[in-house]
Structures are given as C-alpha cells and as structure tokens.
N, C-alpha and C positions, 0 to 999 in steps of 0.2 A: 469724283475726282478725275480730272482730265488727264489725258496721256502726257500732256506737257509737264504736269507736276510730277508724273511718274518718271519721265526722262530726267528731269531735274534731280530727282532723288537718286537715280542710278549714277548720274555724274558726280553728285556730291559724295556718295559713298566711295566712288572710285578714287577720290583724292587721298584716301588712306594709303593707297599704293605708293604715293610719292615719298613716304617715309622710308628711310633706309638706315641701317645700322652697320657696325663693324662686322657683323656676321653675315651681311647681305651684300652681294656684289652690286656695284652701281651700274645701272643700265642706261645707255644713251638713248634719249627720246628723239626720234627723227623730226625734222622740220616739216611742217605741212606744205603741201603743194598748192600754190595759188596762181590763178590765171586772171589777168585784168583785161577786159574787153570793153572799150569805150567807157572806161572809168568805173565799171562794175567788176567787183572781185568775186571770184568763185574759188573757195578754198576747201581742201579735203585732207583729212588725216590719213596717214599710211594705214595699210591693212593691219588689223589687230589693235587699233588705237581709236579713241573717241575724244571729243572736245572736253576740255577741263571744265570744272565748275565755274571758274572765273569767266571763261568764254561764254558759257551758258548764261551767266548772270548778266554780263555787260552787253553782249551782242545777240543774245537770244538764239545762239547756235548750240544745240545740245546733241548728245549722242554722236552718231557717225554720219549724220546727214550733211550734205554740202552746205557750206556757209557762204552767204552772199555779202559778207562784210570782210574788211581787212583785219585779219587776226594777228598779223606779225608784230604789232605794237605791244602785245600782251606777253608777259614773260613765260608763263606756263600755258601752253596752248593745247597740246595733245598728251593724253595719258593712256597707259595700257588699258585695253578694253577688258572689262570684267566679264568672265564667262557666266552666263546665267540663263534663266528660262522665264519667259513672259507668256502668261495665258490670260486673256481678257475675255470675259463673257458678260457684257453689261445687261443682257436681257434675261439671264438666269442666275440663280444663286448656287454656289458650291454646296455640296451636301454637308449638313450639320454646321454650316458657317453662315454668318451674315456678312458676306463679302461679295464684291463684284469682280475682283481679279486677284491673282497671287503671282509672286515672282520669287524664284530661287536664285541666289547669287552668292559668289564666293569672293571674299576679300582677305587681304593681309594687311595688318595694321598694328602699330604699337597700341598698347592698352590705353594709355593716356590720350593718345590721338583719337582712338575710337570713342572714348567717352565724350570727348568734345563734339565729335560728329553726332553722336546719339542725342546729346543735349540740344544741339542746334536743330536737328530734325524734329525732335519732340516739340520745340518751341514754334518752328515754322509750320509744321504739318498738323500739330495736335495729335500725333500718333503715340502709341504706347509700344515700347520695344521689349523684346525678350531675346537675350543673346547668350549663346552657349559656345564655350571654347573646348577644343579637344587636343590632347597631346601633352608635350612636356617642354617645348622650347621656351627659353627665357624671354625672348623679345617678340616673337611673332604670334599672331592670332589667326585662327581659322574659324570661319563661321558660315552659316547660310542664312538667308533671310526669307521671310514670308510676310508679304504686305497684305493686310486686310483692309480694303478700301472703306466700306460702309462702317465697319467697326473701328476704323482709324487705328488699327493695331499693326505693329511690325514685329514679327517673331523670327528670330534667328535660330535655325536648327542645325544640328551638327553634320559635318562631313568628315568621316573617319580618316580621310587622307590628309586632313589639315593639321596644323600644329598649334599647341596652346601653352599653358603655364603650369599644369598640374603634373606632379611626379608620382608614379605609383610603383610600389615594390611588393613582391618581386615582379619582374617583367613577365615571367611565365613559370609555372610550377607543375611538377608531376609528383603526386603524393601517394603514399601507401594507403591501403584500405584501413579505415577506422583510425586514421592519424589526425593530427591537429596542425592547423596552419593559420598564420596571421598575415593579412594583407594590410598595407598602409599607404595612405595618400597624403601628400603635403602640398601646400599652396603658399606662395610667398606673402600674399596679402590677407588681411582679415576678411572673414566672410560671415554672413548671417546664419547660415545653416549648412549642414552636410548630410549626406546619405549614401547608401549603397543599394545596388540592385544586381541581380543575376539574370543573365539572358540565356535561356535554353530554347525550348520551343516558343516560349513567351516570356516577357520580362516580369520579374517579381521583385518588389521592394523587400529589403532585408530589415528585420526587426529582431530584438532580443528574443531568444527562444532556447529550446533545449540544445540546439546545435550552434546558433548564432549568438555571439556576444560582441556588442558594439562598444568602441572606445572613442572618446573625443578629447581626451586630456593630454595629448601628445604634442601640442604646439610648442614651438621654440621661438627665440628672437628672430632667427633666420626664416623660419616657416611659421607664419602667424596663424595659419589654418592647418589643421591636421585631423584626420579621421582614420580609424583602423577597425578591422573586423576580424575576430577570431572564430574560426570554424572548428568545432570539436567533434571528433569521431565521425569524420566525413566518409561518405560512401560515393559510389559512382553517380548517384543521383544529385550530388552537389558539384559535379563537373560542369563547366560552362564558362562564359565570358562574364567577368565581374567588372562593374563600372562604379566608380566613385564620383560624387558630384558635390561641388561647393557652390552655394548661391549667395550672391551679394547684390541686393536690389534687383535690377533687371538683368543682371549678368549671371550666367551659370558656367562653371568650369568643370570639365570632366576628364577622366583618363580611364583606360580599360586595360585589363590583363586577362590572360587565359589560365584557367586552373583545370588540370586533368587529374583524375584519380584512378589508380589501378583497381579495376573492379574485382570483386570476389562475391560469390553467391551469398545472399543474405539467408537463404534457406535451401537446403538440399532435400528433395522429396524422393524417398526410397520405397520401392515396392518389390515384393517377392512373389513368384509364381512357381509352385503353389504357396499359399499363405502359411500353411502348416504342413509338416512332413509326417505322414502316417506310417510308422514302422511297426504297428501293432500286429500286423499279419505278414510281415516280411522277415526273412532270415537276417540274423545279426551281421552276416557278411555282405549284405547288399548295400549299395549306395543309391541315394536318391538325388538326382540333379535338380537344383533350384536356379531359376533364371532371375537375376536381380537387375533392376533398372534404377538409375539415379538421374533425376531430372531437375534442372534449375531454370530460372527465368532467362529468357533469351535476351542477353545484353550485348550481342555481337562481339563476344570475347571468346578467345580460344584458351582453354584451361588445360593444364597438365593433370590428368586424372589417374589415380591409382587405387587399387583395391587390396584388402588383406582379410584373410579368414582366421578368426581367433588370434589376432595379433601376430600372425606369421609374416612371411616375406610379402612385400608389396608387389602387385602385378598390374600391368597396364590393362586398360579396358578398350572395348570397341565402342564406337559412337555412330549415331545416325541422327536424323532430324528430330527423333523423339526423345533422345537422351543417351546416357552412357550405360553400357551393359556389361554384365559379368556373370559367369556360371560358377557354381560351387557344388561340390559333391558332399552330401550329408550322409555320414555313416549311420547305419541302424544298430551299430554296437552301442549298447546302453551306456550313456555318460550323463552325469548330472550337471556338468559345466555347460553354460549357455553356448549355443551355436550362434556366434555373433559375427557379423560382416561389417567392416569399416570401409568407407570410401573417402578419399581425400582429394580436394581440388586445390591446385596451386596457380596463382596468377603470375604475371610477368615479373613481379618483385619477389617471387618465391614465397609468398605468404600462403599458409595453408588454411583450409576450412574443411572440417571433417563431419561426417554423420555416421551413425551406428544403427544397425538393424539386427534384432535378435529373431531367430527363426525357431518357433516352437516345434518340438518333436514329441510325438506320442509313441511310447514304447509299450511292449506287451505288459499288461497288468495295470497300466496307468488309468486313472479316472479321467473321463473326458465327456464333453457334450456332443451329442449327435448332430450331424449336419442338418440344417434347416434351409431347404431350397438352395438357391444359388448365392444368397446373400451372406449366410452365416455358415462357414465350413466347420468340419469337425475340429474341435479346439480343446486343448488340455485344460485341466482344472486350474483356475487362477489366472488364465490368460484373457486378454481383451482383444477383440477383433474390431478393426476400424473399417467402416463402409464409407467410401469417399464420394458418394453420390447423394444428392439432396433433391427434394421436390423442386419443381419448376419455380423459378423466382428466388431461389435460395442457394447459398454456397456454404460449404463447410464440411461436416462429417457427422456420421452417426456411429456410435460405438456400443458394444455389447460384451459383457463379461460372463465367462463361464465359471460357475461356482459349483463344485462337486460335479454332478451330472446334469445340473439344471442351468438353463440360460437365464440370466438376470434381465430385467426390463431394458428396452432399448433407450439409450441416452442420446438425445438429439442435440447437436450443436450446429445446426444449420441456420445461418443468419440471412436475413433478407438482403437482396441486392441493393436496396436503397441504403441500408446502413453501411454496407461494404463500400458503396460509392462515397460515403462520408468519411470513412475511417482509413481507407487503404488497407485492405486485409493483409497485404504482405508485410506490414509493419507491426501488426499486433502480435505480441510475443508470449502472452500468458495463456496456458491451455484452458483456463476457466473462462477466457473470453472466447474468440472463435478460432483459436489455434491454427495459425496460418499453415502449419506444415501439412495439413490435410486438405488444403485447397489445391486443386490441380493447376500446375503452372500454365497450362494452355487456356485457362479460364479467362475470358475477355476482361473481367473485372481486375484480375490479378495483373494483367499485362499493362494496366494503366501506369504511367510513370510515377505519378504522385496523386495522393488523395488530398482534397482541400483541407481536411482537418489536420493531417500530419504536417502539411506545409505550414499551416497556421501555427501549430505548436512548436515546430522546429525553427521557425523564423522567416519563412518565405511567404511573402504576400499577406502578412498579418494585418489586414486592413479592416475598417469598419464594415465594408461591403462583404468581406469574407466571413466575418463573425455572424452577420445577419443571415447569410446563406446557410451557414452551418446549423444555426438554431431553427431556421425555417425547415431545413431538411429533417432535423430531429423531430420537430412537431409533426410533420407529415408522416413520419414513420410511427410515432407514438399513437397517432389517431388510427392507424391501420392495425396496430398490434393489440387489439382488444381482448384476445384470449390469453394474454400473459405468457407468450412463448419465452422460455427461460433464456435461450440463446440471444434473442432480440433484447430482452431486458438487460442481460449482462453487457451486450454491446452498447446499448443506449446509456447505461450508467458509466461505462468506460468513456464514452464521448463527453459526458458531463465532467468526469474527472480530468480529462485532457484539457477541456476548456477552462476548468478551474485552475489548472496548473498554468495555462497560458495567460489567464487574467492577472496573474501576479506580475507579469512583465509587459503585457499588451493592454492598453486601456480599452475597455468595452463600454460602449455608449448605451444610453437608455433605449435606443432603437431596438435592441435585442430583447428587451424586458418582456414584451408580450409573448413572443414565441417561446422564450425560455421558461416562463412560469407555466404556460399552458402545456408545454411538452413535459415538464417535470411533474405536473399534476396528473397527466395522462398515464405516466409510468406507475402511479400508485393506484390507478383504477382497477387493474386486474388483481385477483386474489393471490397470485403467485403460488397457486396450488400446484402440486407435482414437482416443486423445486426442493431439493435437499435442504434440510434445516441449516446445516453449516453454510451452504451457499447463500441461503436467505439472510442469515446473520451478517455475513461479510458484505453481501450486495447492499443491504439496507444501510449498513454503517458507511459504506463508500458513497452511497447516494446522499446521505445526510451531510457528510463532510464536503462533497462537491457542491451541493446546493447552497450550503452555508457560505462557502468561500465565494461563490459566484454572486450571491446577494450582497456580500460585503464589497466586492471589487467592481461590480458594475456601477459606472458613474451615472448617478440619477439627478435630474434637475429637482431643485427643492420644491417646485410647484407641480411635480409629477403627481397624478391622481393615484389613489390606491387601486390595487389589482386584486380581483377575486376570481378564483377558479373553483372547480369542484373539490379539490383536495388541498389547495394552497390559497392563502390570502396574504397579501403583502401590504403593509402600512408603513408610513414614514412619519418620523417625529423630528421636524426641523427645530422646534423650540427646545429650550433647556429642559423643561418638564412637560410631560404629555400623558394622556390617557387614551387608549384605543380599545376596541373590542375585536377579538379574533374568534370567529366561529362561536359567538355568544359568550366568550370568556374575557373578562376585563384584565387589561395589562396596563400597569402604571409605571412610568420611568421617571425617576427623580435624580437629577444630576447637580453636582456642586461645581463642576469645572467647565469643560469646553462646551461649545454649542454646535458640535458636529452633528451630521445627519444620522439619526438612529433609525435603523431599518428593522422592522418587526415582522417575522414570517411565521404564520400559523400553518401547521401541517397536520393533516388527518391521514388515517390508514397507514401509518408508519411505525408507531410505537409497538404494535403487536408483532412486527417483523424484527425489531432490534433484540439482540440477545439480552436477557434479563438475568443478572447474577444475584439478584435479591430473590431468594427462594420463596415460594408460596405467595407471590405478590402478583397483582394485575396492574398493568400500566394504564395511565389515562389515555383516552382516545386522541387527545390533543398534545401536540408538541409545539413549543414556541421557541423560535430561534431569534435571538436579538444580537445585532451587530452594529458597529459604529464605523462609518465611512472615514477612512484616512487618518483617524486620530485614536489615541488611547485615552480612556477615561479613568483618571486616578481615583475618583470618588463617585460611586453610582449605586443606586438601589433600584431594584426592579421587583415589583409585586405582581404576582400572577394568580389567577383563580382557575382551578381545574375542577371539572365535574366528572364524576364516575357514573357507571351504569348501576351500581349497587350502593346502598347506604350503609352507614355504621361499619366502617372497616375496623379490623382488629388493630392494624398498624398502618401508619401513614408516613411516607418518605417523600421529601422534596429533593429532586435529583437533577443533575445535568449530565449531558453525554460527553464523556472524555474523548479526546482524539485517539486514545489507545483502543477505544471500542468497548466501553463499559459505562454503566451508570455510576455516578459519584454524588455524595451528599455535601462535599466540601463547599463552603460558602453559601449554602442554602439551609433554610430552616422552615419548619411548619409554623406559621403565625397563628392560625386558628382554622377550625373546620366544623361544619355542621351538616348532618345528613350525608349527601353525596358530594358536597363541595369542600375543597381544600384550598386554603390560601397559603402560598409560598412566598417567601422573601429571600432574595439572593443579592449578593453584593458584587456580582461580575456579570459579564455578557457571555452567553453561550446558548446551547439548545436545551431547554428545560422541559420537565414533565413531572408527574407525580406517580408514585407507586402505592398501591393499597394492598394490605395483607388481609385476606379473609380466611386464613387457616383455622382449623378447628381448635378450640381451646381445650386444654386438658381438664378433666374433672377436678373440681376444687379439692375433694377428698384425696385424690391421688397426689395433687400438688402438696397438700399439707403433710401427707404420709412421707413423700419423698424428702421434703425439707427436714422433718423431724429425724428421719433415718440418716440423712447426711450429717446433721449436726451431732447425732449420737456416734456415728462412725468417726467423725473428726476427733471428738473427745476421746473415744476409745483408742484410736491410733496414736494420739499424743501420749496417752498413758502407757501404751505398749512400747513405744520408742523410749520413753523415760525409764521404764522398768528394765528394758534391755541394756540401757546405759549403766544402770545401777548394779546389775548382776553380771555384767559381761565377764569380768575377770574371774568370777567365782564359778561360772557354768561352762565357760569355753576353755576346756582343758585338752581336747583332742582335735585332730584335723576334721573328723566327722562333725563334731559339735560346732566347730568354726564354720564349716560349710553351711550347716543348717541355720545358724543364727545370722550369718551374713545375708543369706537369701531372705530370711524373714524380715530383717531390718529394711532391706531394699524394697521388698513388696509393700511393707507398711508405709515407707516414706513416699513412694510414688503414688500409692492410693490416697494418702493424705493430701498431697499436692493436687491430684486430679479432682478430688472431692471439693477442695477449697476453690479451685478455678471454676468448677461447675456451679457451685453455690453463688459465687460472686457474679458470674455472668447471668445467672437466673434472676437475681434480685436487683441487678443494675441494667438499665436499658442501654447496652453497649451498641445497639444497632444505630444509634445516633452518632457514634464515634467509630467510624470504620477501622481506623488503625488499631484501637484497643480491642475491638471485636475480632479482628484478624489475629491479634496476639493471643487472645483468650482461646480461640479455636486451635491455634498451633500448640499452646500449652496443654490443653486437654488431650489433643491427639497424641502428643509425645508422652505425657505422664501415664495415660492408660496403656499405651503400647509398651512402655518400659516396665510397668507393673506386670503385664502378662508375660513379657520376656523373662523376668525373674521368676515367675511362677513356672515357666518351662524349665528354668535352671533347677528349681526344686524337684520337679518330677524326674528329670533326667538323672540328677544326683542320687535320688532315692532308689531308682531302678538299678543304677550302676552298683550301688552298695549292696543290694539284695542279690544281684546276679553274679557280680564279680567280687565275691567276698574276699578272696585272697589277692586281689589286684586293686587296692584302693588308689584313688587319685591323689597326687601330690598337691600341696597347697598352692604351689606356683602355677601348675597347670590349671587347677580349678579357678584361680583368680583371673588368669588370662582368658579362659573360655567364657566364664560368666561375665566378665567385664565387657568382652566383645559382644556377647549376646544381649546383655542387659542394658548397655549404654550405646554402643556403636550402631547396632542394627536398628533400634528405634529412631535414632537420629537420621540414618540414611533413608528409612522409609518415609519419615515426615518431610525431610528436605526434598527428596525426589518428587513426592506428591505435590508439594507446594510449587516447585519449579515447573512441573508439568502443567498445573492449573494456570499458572501465570502466563505460560507460553502458548497454551492451547485454547485460551478464552473459556476455560472450564471453571465454573465457580468453585472456590475452595470452601467457603462457609456460607451459611444462610443468616437470616436476621437473628436467629437464636445463638449465633456464634458457635455452631457445631457444623460438622461435615455435611456435605450435600449428597443425598442419594441420587442414583442414576444408573446408567448401563454398567454392566460388569467391566471392571478395569478401565472405565472411562470417567468415573466419578471419584471425588475425594473420599467418600464414605467406603468405597471399595478397598482403599488402602488400609482401612481399619477392620472391616468385617472379615476379609480373607485371612490376614495374619492371625487375628484373634480366633477365628474359627479353626484354623490349622492347629493353633496351640491348644485349644480346648479338646480337639480330637486326640492330639498326642497325649495330653494329660489324662484323658479317659483311658487310653491304652495303658498308661503307667499305673493307674489305679487298678485296672484289671490284673496286671502283673503282680501288684502287691497282694490283692485278694487271693490270687492263685497260690502265691507263696505261703500265705497264712493257712490255706486249706491243706497244704502238704507238709505241715509241721511234723517232724518225726516224734515218735512216742517218747515220753518222759519217764525214766526209771522203769521201763518195761510196761508201763500202763498207758493205754491209748488215750490220747487227749480227749477230754470231754467235748462233745459237739457244742454244748452251750458256751463253753469258754471260747471255742473257735468263732462261733457266731458273734460273741461279744467283742472279740478282737477285730472282727471284720467291720462290725457296725462302728466301733470306735475309730477305726482307720478311715472309713468313709466320711464320718462326721468331721474328723479332724482335717482330712485332705480336701474336702469339697470347697470350703471357703478359701483355703490357702492356695489351691490350684485354679481358682476362678471357675469351677464347674457350674456355678449357679448362673453364669452368663449364657449358658446354652438355652435358657428359657427365652432370652431376647430374640433368638433366631426364629422362634415360633411366631413372634409378632409379625414377621415379614411374610409368613406363609398362611396366616389366619385372616379370614375375611373380617373387616372391621364391624360388619353387621352381625357377625356370629356371636352369640352370648359367650362362647368359650373365649373370645378375644378379651373380654373384660377380666376373666379369671387369669389369663396369661399375663395381662398387663399389670394387674395388682401383684401377682406372684413375682414377676420380674422386679417390680419396684421394691417390694419388701426384702427379697433375698439379696439384692445388690446395694440398696441404700444402707442396709445394716451389715454390710460385709466387714466393715471395720470392727464392729462389736464381736463378730464371729472370730476374727483373727485374734482379738484380745483374749477371748475365752479359751480358744484352742492353743494359742501360743504362749500364754502366761499361766492362767489358772489351771489348765489341764497338764502342764509340764511340772513334774514333781520337783526337779531341781530348781527351776525358776521359782516355783511356789515356796519352797523351803527357804530359799535365799531372801525372798521378799518378806517372809515372816520373821526371819532373823533381823532384817533391817527395821521392821516395824517394832520388834521387841528389843531393839539395839541396846539400850542402857541397862535394863534389868538382866539381860542375858550376860552382858559383859561382867556385871557385878557377881553373878552366880559363878561364873567361870573363875574369877579371881579368888572367891572364897574356897572353891574346891581345890584350887592349886595350893593355897596356903595350908589347908588341912592336910593335904598329902605330904607337904614339906615337913609339917610338925610331927607327923607320924614317923616320918623317915628319921627324924632326929632321935 
C-alpha cells in the first residue's frame, strides 16, 4: 500500500472533525495562504491544519504538503490536523503481525458520521475496522487507529482521555471488607454482546463465579444495552479498575471506574515463645513472661492493633517489619481456665478481625510428654503442638499430639509447592486441607496476589486457557505424588472439587479431558495407606462427587474418542440406546426419551475407600458412574454387570452412591447372578456398584431352635398378658401388688413386641427395603431396652420393699419414676443413637436389621450393650440383697429356721427372679469374649439361644403358675359355672336353717 493511499486515509478520517453540535464550540478555520508566480499557485494550510479530503480527491493535494493548484475554489479547504503517529517499515514485519506499517491517530466524530466513514473506507481500501469508544459523552467519540497494511485491517484502540457513549455507575467506590457491590453500565444503542474485566497487575475477564455474578437484563427504552456485575464478599484482592464493554459489529464501547476495598487480614498468624509454660518446678507466686507475635500478609495497610489477655482490657502493641508484638505474664498459680490471648486488627472503616491463641501451662502433678529435641517441647496431656516448617519443596505444617505421657505419631500436612501454586494457599480455609494459618506469611508462595485456581473459581479470568493450565498442573502434581502423601491427596481432591463447582457456571471444553482423566486416575494409584479411616471416607466421597460433576459438565464433542487410563475409563453414548464395556463389565443403557449424550465412567480402586454402611459386605472392585449432558432423562434403564473376587455370596445388593455419602438400593434391583457375577438393573443415573455379603451362616439347628423358642415365647407372653387382664381386679389389692403386676405386664408387653419384630425381620428379607429394615432395627432397639428398663424397675422396687419396710413408695411416686425409667429413658437412648449415626456417617443397622458392632461408644450396638450390661449388673446386686435377707430370717416361734427351708426359698427366689430380671442375658456377653474357634463358644451360643428365646415361657411359669393368688383366680375362672352354682346352693341352705 503506497504512502499516498495512507495520506488519503488520514485526510478522510480527519473530515470527522468537521462535525459540530450544540455542545461543541464552532471553530473558525483559517483561509490557506496562496502565492501565484507566473500563473503557478503554491498554497499552504496554516500551522496545525491539513488539506481536506475534497482537496486531496480533486487536486491530489493531501496532508500538509504545499499544493501547486488553486484551492480557493473549493468550499472546504483546510481542516484541523489530526494528532497521530506514523511508523513505516516496508522491509521488515512488526512482531506477531503481518503488517508493513501502523499508525495511531485520534479523532472526534458523531457516531453516525463515523459509521459512514468506516463504511466508505472499507469499500475503498478493502480494510477491516475495529473501533472502540471510551467515556460517557452523548455526542462525541474518542478512538485510536491501527492500520495493518498487508492484512488490510484497521483497528481503533482506546485512548483514556477521549470521550464516548457509555455510562458507568458508580463513578468510584470505596467498600468495606467482605461487603457487596454492584457496578452497572448502560449504552443508548443496541449491542451484540457485553462483558466486564478487572485491571490490576494484568487484566482479567470476569465470569460468573463464587464472587462474581453477571447481569444483562437491565436494558430499558432509553438505554437499549445494559450490563451489571455484582461482587459478593469482596476483599482487597478485588480492588482495581473495572471496565465494561459493549460490542456491536466492528464497534466496541467502553467505560471504566475505580473500586477500592478497605483491606482486612484474611488470616492472622499467632506464635508464642515459649510455646508452653512449664510451672511444674516453679513456685506458685512466680510469673512467666511469654512473647507473642501476630503476623499478617503485607498488603501495605496500616492497622489499629490491640491485644487482650483472658478477655481483659485491650492494650496496644508494638510493631516492626516482622509483625505485631505483645508480652503477657502467665501466673504459676494453678488455674484450670485457659490462658488465652486475643489480638484484634481494625481497618480504616473500623472493621475488626480477631484471632485467639491458648497458651498451655504445666502445673505440678500434671501429666505431660517430655521434650523431644528442638521440635517438640514439653507439652501437657491432650495438647497438640504445631511445627511450622516442612521439607524442602513443601509448605504447610506438621502436628503432634501428647496423649498421657506418650507422643502420638507425627501428622504431616505439608503440601507440595506445585499444588500451592495452583490453589493459592492463603484462600484454603479447612484444616483438613492444608490449613493456611500455619503457612508462614513471608513464604514466597503465600505472597502471591492470586492463585490461578481461585481466580478461576471466583470469576477472574475463567477462560478455556486457564482451565487447561489448571488440569495440566494437577496432572503434573499427580504424576509426582506416587507415594500417596495425604496432604497432597487432600489438596488435589480439593482442586477437583473447586473445578467441579466452577464447571456449574463456566463451560469447560473437551480440551481439558485428557489431563483431567489422567490426573484423576493417578490419584487412585496410591494405596492411601497411613491415612485415617474417617479422612479416607470423606476424601473418597468428595473425589467421586467432584469427578462425577466434572464428567457431566465438561462439554464433549459427540465424535470424541473413548478415554482409557489405569483406573478410569470414559465412554460416550450419543445414540438413544447403547452398550459399552468398562474394564470387562458390560453396561447397557436403554432410553425412551431424549437423545442427549450419555457419559459412562468406569472407576477402579475407589469402592474399597468409600464408607460401607452395609455391614459384613464387600464392594465390587468396579464403580460405574453414568451421567447425561445438559438434559434430564424421564425414562431410562441401565443394566450393569459386576464381577467379584469370590463366588457364591450369601447376600447381593445393587447400590448407588448418594450425595449424602452412603450406599443406597433405591431404584436398583438384582436381576440375576451366577458365580461371581451380579447383574444390576437401575432406573436412574448415578454412580453404581454391587455389594456382596460373605458373612458366616448360623448353624441350621441353632436357627430352628431360636425360631421355635421365639414362637413359644410369643404364645406364652400372650397367655400371660391375657391372664393378667382377667385376674387384675382380684389380685391387685395393695400398692405393693400394684407395683409388681404393673412391672410384670410392661416387661411381658415389650418382650412380646421385641420377639415379634425379631421374628418378622428374620423371616422377611428387609435388606431389600432399607426403610423397613431401619424401622425394624429401631423397633427392636427400643422394645428390648424398654423391657430391660422395666426389669430394673422390678429389682429396685423389690430391694426398696425389703430394705425400707416401714417407708413404702406411694403409688404416684412409683408411677412417675417407673414411667420415666421404662418409657422416656429408652426413647432418649434410641433417639440419640439414631441421630448420632445419621450425623456421623456411622451405620445404625446392618443387613440383618440389627445394630452394628464397632468401637465402644462409637457404634450403634454400644448403645444397647452398655445400658443392658449396667442393668444386668444392677439386677445381680439386687438378687444378692434378696438372698442376703433370706439367709438372715429371724427365728420363728423360738425355733431356728431349718437350713433346708432357707435353701429352698433362695433357690425359688433365684429361679423366679432370673428370667424376670433378664439375668440370662449375661450369657450373651461371653459370646464377645470367647474365640469362635473355641469349642466352648458353641456351648455358650446354644445356652444363650435356649435361655433367651424361651424367656417368655419362663415369665409365664414364674408370673402365673407359680403365683398362688393368680393360680387360684385362674382356677376359679376355669371352674366358673360350677363354682357359682355350689355357692348359691350353700347360701340357700344357710338361709333355710336360719328360718
């Protein structure tokens, strides 16, 4: 392109300046100076002016060069010279551009006029224009221009001093820390698109995230284009210049505003020297001075800092380049209240941020762990020491707890620098991740303004390139973490969770698929040994949830090839019905509705890490996650084959993983199975697997004996309750008899209900109905506990009657105490156990619909064994008291009681009280302390079965047939008619004799 064409272009653009409005003062253009010598004219424009486009077109006089033609006949001759820059390098190309020259220039023009200019230039030059406006004026336009010769493109770039058409509100804002603000831009004309960016050290586009929420539905008749952004819970890291932009064809329109935020420390790092105060060898009157330091990230802000000890008056601190300092005197006078120190930072808006540090004190006689080198100082029992240094290449902390006099193993939470670079350690808030409060503020990683991941999640620069960089970094880290470091595993899973959260708002393209699947697969390669079970359960559940969401939300081309890694395989089903194979297991998807893309993910080495609430079962090595992209499927069937490591399982369950973190059978059923294969059919999409139960079967003889015993007990207890109903008014004459029969009726009633629930759950496979199985477990738990609580009422009432002969209980007191103990206490124990299990991911029941054994006070069975054991021990003590009273019976009529009669009474008391007070259940506790391989175990097992399954029969015999009054009344009822006739005859005979 010749320089003549370029000059023509500059002159043509300069015609924009000829337009004036009511808002612009009219400027008088000076007449050019012309000199005629021998008929030849030489004309020049005044300083600061150039020839108009009309002169350039007609007379070929352009720019500010002297013109050899007579220009006075043309109306518009000279126009104001446009300030610009021209750089021509025909022999070399500009970097990264296919151009021969560029030019920057500034013009003012009405929008309609400028569009006409652009249209003409595009037609004459074949160039492509990009134009940007800046500012808020209604009529005037400011722009710059970049001409690219070879590419035949003309790009207008912004000059901040120029004015445009966009209005932004507010003009400037100063916000409190963690507050919310909305910025709004309006433009009078309709536009094709709009967007926001923030300019700090570098510009970042804004997208919806945890902090950013974009709005574009605020247009009105006056302002046809509108965009707004709401910033939630902003910190000083969100301060900067915000720019909005509207784009319409080749035109872009922008406006900027400045947002400032009052900074406040995100985290306060407190240290004490010494870490613990040793008063074990000091007099109680002595004080120990502790130097405290509070350090925050350097954000060039001056804070008002105050300290307080044990909530006392606030005192100012000293400060230096390392932090804020305070001294406190800890008294060696023994006190059990914590020695706590608080530090408070206040910003310019008087917003506070506080931190608290407790200083452990060792007094004389306290248990403590001895000092180990320079790392672990002398520490009181129950305290944890934090070591804030890590091996080279890692940041974080190591901790160690003193338990009794022994140090527990060191817990390392040191994360690799590479992962910290991804996640920005200063933003991670959960201690189970890598707990930022133990990262030193001077660490170079922590001093970084933002981490790429958190910018992405919050809404800054959430672009395709950023997501690719994040997953590439995660892949690199996962390849180097082959030993399964728990801190790196936790941080990596956290990255997956954050990206899954961001994928709900930011579209992720299939370019991230390779790195994502390989990184996720690598995280399952380590065995995760050495990680606490509860951490493994939570970590694996979080991993599955994040991977499942990412697979669903990543936008995949329908012709994308399947991906296979060591522990993950990803297949796609674009058709309505499809069949695939994942790690050798067939998966068939049948749909009746939409034809959306179904994604099938096979995962290995994960199911053994997920918490299994189905007791005595083993999970399939394979987990299959099925998701549907963008659509919900109203009618769907998925058939899956699972293969186990052992054949012929006792029980088989087809399950899916609930978001709450547990297996569930809802919507899944076992179709068939043979050997070690199980076929499952489910009617929804989720993460599926199979569970197999290989528990030992009870001996058939024992099962038959238990069943017969329970049925006999149920029949006996029904007879007992019926008999009590029939003879109640005849035998209950005193308070003592009322107490006795009330307790016996309640014991029999709850045992009857418990035995019925036990029998129903044994003969019905409730494991396939989780809700009913849970209900049966709760019923058995409550009924058995209530029966034992009433047994306790019986023993306590009996002892009170024997010991306090002349201070009997009133009926009102007895009914209140027995009702509380027999009804309220079991309800509280069962309810609290159920709530604890639901909230702590502890299984409440197993597949047999009974309580699950485990650690003491951490399993549901503990809430049965400990109360029942306590009641049995108490009842044994009461029986001992009864026997002691029987052996001390005073002489009758001066004759010493025969020893045989005493022994008979004792034996009778023991036989009567043993089933009524539940003492036979003590045999069950021997089952927990006897080795299953020991022959004695079989004896104990059968003894427990016989004694307790026939407990109802024992109560019938001891409570009815052995009771003289009850037996007599029952005989009267049996002989009812004949007895009545005999009595009438006797009465009439007596009357006759009387006459």
